[in-house]
N, C-alpha and C positions, 0 to 999 in steps of 0.2 A: 830814284829819279823824281821823287815827289817834289814838285816845284823847284826843279833843278836850277833854273834861273828865271823865276817868275812863271808865268803861264806860257805853255807852248801851244801855239795856234797853227793849225794846218788847214788849208783850204785849196780848192781847185781854182786856179787863176786862168781866166779866159785869154785867148791869144791876143785880143785887142789891147789888153792891159800891158803886154810886153812889147807890143809893136814899136812903141816910141823908143824903147830902150835899144832895140836891135837895129832899127832903121830899115828892116827888110819886110816891106809890106807883103802880107800873104804867106810868108815863109813859116809862120806859126799856126796858120789856120788848120783846123781839123785835128789839132792835138789838144791834150789836156796836161796841165802842169800842177804838180804838187808843190806848194810853197810852204816854207818853214819860217815861223816868226816867233820870237820870244820877247817877253816883257821883263824889264828890269825896273824895279820900283823900290821905294823905301817903306811905304805903308800900303796896306791892302786897298784902301780907298783914300786917295789924296784929294779931299774935297776942294781945297783951294791951295794956293801957294804956301799958306801958313796954317792950314787946319786939316786934320786927319780924322777919319772915322774907320774903325776896324783894327786889325792887328798890325803891330810893327813887324816888318818882315826883314829886318836887317840881317838876322842870322841866316836867312835863306839865300841871300845874295852875297856871294864871296868870290874873289878872284879865282880861287881854286875850283869852284863849281862851274864858273864860266869857262875855264880852260878845259875841264872834263867834258862839258857839254859840247864845246866846239870840236874837240878831238873826236868825240863819238860821231858827230855829224860827218867829219872828214873821213873817218874810217868806214862808216856805213854807207855813205853816199859821196864817193870821191868826186871832187869837182863841183859839189853843190854850193850855192850861195844862199845865205839866209838873211833874215832881217832882224835887227836888234832895235827894239823900241824902248827908249828911256823916258821915264816920267820926269816931271818938273824937278822933284826932289832928287831923283837919281842924277840929273844933270848938274845939280848945284850942291849936293851934299859934300862937305869938306873933309869927311873922315877918310882915312887911308884906304879902306876897302873900296869905297866908291871912286876915289881918284884912280886907283889901280884898275878898276873895272872899266872906267871910261877910256883909259889908255889902251886896254886890251881890245875893246870893240873898235876903236879907231884903227888899231893895228890890223884887225881882222878885215877891215875894209881894204887896206893896202895889200894884205896877204891873199885873201880869198875873193875880194870883190863884194863882200857883204854890204848890205845896206844898213845904215844907221839912221833912225828916225825918232820921232817924238810921239808919246801917247799922252793926251790931255787927261788930267784927272785920275790917271791910272785906272780908268774904265768909265766912270759914270759922270763925266764932265757936265753934261746938260742937266743932270738932276740937281746940281748944287750951284750952278753958275748961270749968269745971263748969257745970251747969245753973243753979245759984244765982248764979254770977258773971255769966253771960249775962243773967239777969234783972236783976241790979244794974246792969249796963252799959246795958240797955234803959231802965230807970227813970231813971237819971241822965242818959243821953244825950238822952232825950225832954225832960227838964227843961231841959237846956242849949239845945236847939232852941227851946223856948218862950221862954226868956230872950233868945235871939238875935233872934227875930222880934218879940217884945213884943206888947202889946195882948191879953194872955191867949190867945195863939195856942196851938193844940194840934194836932199832926199826926194825921191820920186813917189813916195806913198806915205800914208799916215795910218797908224793903228790907233783905234779909239774905243774899241768895245762897242759903244754906241755913239753916234754923232748925228745931230739933227740935220735936216735938209738945208736949212739956212747956213749952217756951218760948212757943210759939204759944198754948197754953192760958193761960199767964200773961198774955200780951198781951190776950186777950179778957176774962178775968175780973178782972184787977187794973188794967190800964191802959186798958180800954175801947176798944181798937183791934181791929178785926175784919177787917182786910185786911193780908196779909203776902205779899211776894214771898219765898217760903220754900223753893223748890226750883228746880233747873235740870235739866230732864229730859235735855237734850243734853250735860250735863256728864259723862256716862258715859265713862270711859276717856280723858278729854281732857287734863286737866292738874291739877297740885296735888292737891286733894282731890276725891273722887268721891262723888256723891250716889246712885249706883246707878241712875240714871235715874228716871223717874217718869211723870207724866201731863202732857202739853203744854197741857192746858186747865185752867181754874180748878176747884178742888174744895175741899170742906170736909175737913180732914184727920182721920184716925183718931187716937184717943188712943194707939194702939199704935206708930205710925210716921208721920213727916211726909210720906213718899212714898206713903202708902196712903190713899185716900179713905175717909171714914167710911161705915159700912154701916147705921147706925141711931142712935137717940137715945143709947144707952148707949156708943156709940163715937164720939161727935160732938164736935168742937171748933168753936166759933162764930167761926172766923177763916178767911176765904177764902184759900186757899193758891194763889198765882199762880206760874206758870213765869217764869223770868227771862232768857230769851235769844231773840233773833230768829235763825232759821236757815232754811236751805234744807232742806225735808223730804226731798228726794231724797238730798242729801249726808248728812243726819243718820241715814239708815238704816245707815250704816257705823259701826264702832266706833273711836272715837278717831282715832289716826294709823295705823291698820292699812293696810299697803301703801303707806305714804307719803302717804296721803290724809287730810286734816283733815275730820272729820265736821261741823264748823261752817263749812266753806268755802261761799261763795256770797253770801248777803246779810249775813253777819257782817262788819262793817267791820274789826275788829281782826284777825281771822284772814285775811281776804282782802286788805286793803290792806297788812297787815304782811308777807305773803308775796310779793305781786306788785307792790307799789308803788302809788302813787296813780293813775297813768294806766291801767294794765292792771287793777288791782284795782277801780277805779271802774267800768270797762267791764263787768267780770264782775258786779258788784252790780246795775248797771242792767239787764243782760241777764236776770239771775235775776228781778228785780222785774217786768220787763215780761212775763215768762212766767207 
């Protein structure tokens, strides 16, 4: 399962985020929802539309793995809908694998009701681009997703890894999108770019900083900011790799399976989950 189709993100989605989709005000209140989201990209960090940093991940993203992943979700969680986030390069790559992957995820929207959306920069968009460029990428990436799925489809959320307050405000005001996976609280001191930590639960961000919850109407952005990583809270109390210990070890498949292998790593994940 290591990087089966990019990164698998799981987080608790508040009822308010789903209310617009169901049209049943209050019917979701008092519940918690596990959402499953996965990223399909070409490069580990797509700095811009034509420049990459990190590892080429083409070999990790294949139609066969996408099919196995979706089949596993359907078998383990019958009736579940998931979100597929495609990077700029994944939306535009002309190779056969990516053409087939795009056709598959569009088909999964029709078959399962899955959401298909865009991930700017394949995670660290604000680290390498201006606010205006990120907004442009968001606008044109969303249009490309709508074109891919067809039938006047429009995503209702964005996956971003990290996304600045100004960009989340743009999503809410200009694109009409009010849900964004826009911070990773467990990213503190862990790898590549650092979001300085944040809040592990959904919040409406402040106009001052994407990691800061709004404190009133004057400070409020109408875009629920979701954490983007599943991790063991005991391990996550540590900082990054301090003492040779990975703060995302435990239930994180990339960190755990990558270090210990499938047999030991899976045993560690199942042990953490059962606790």
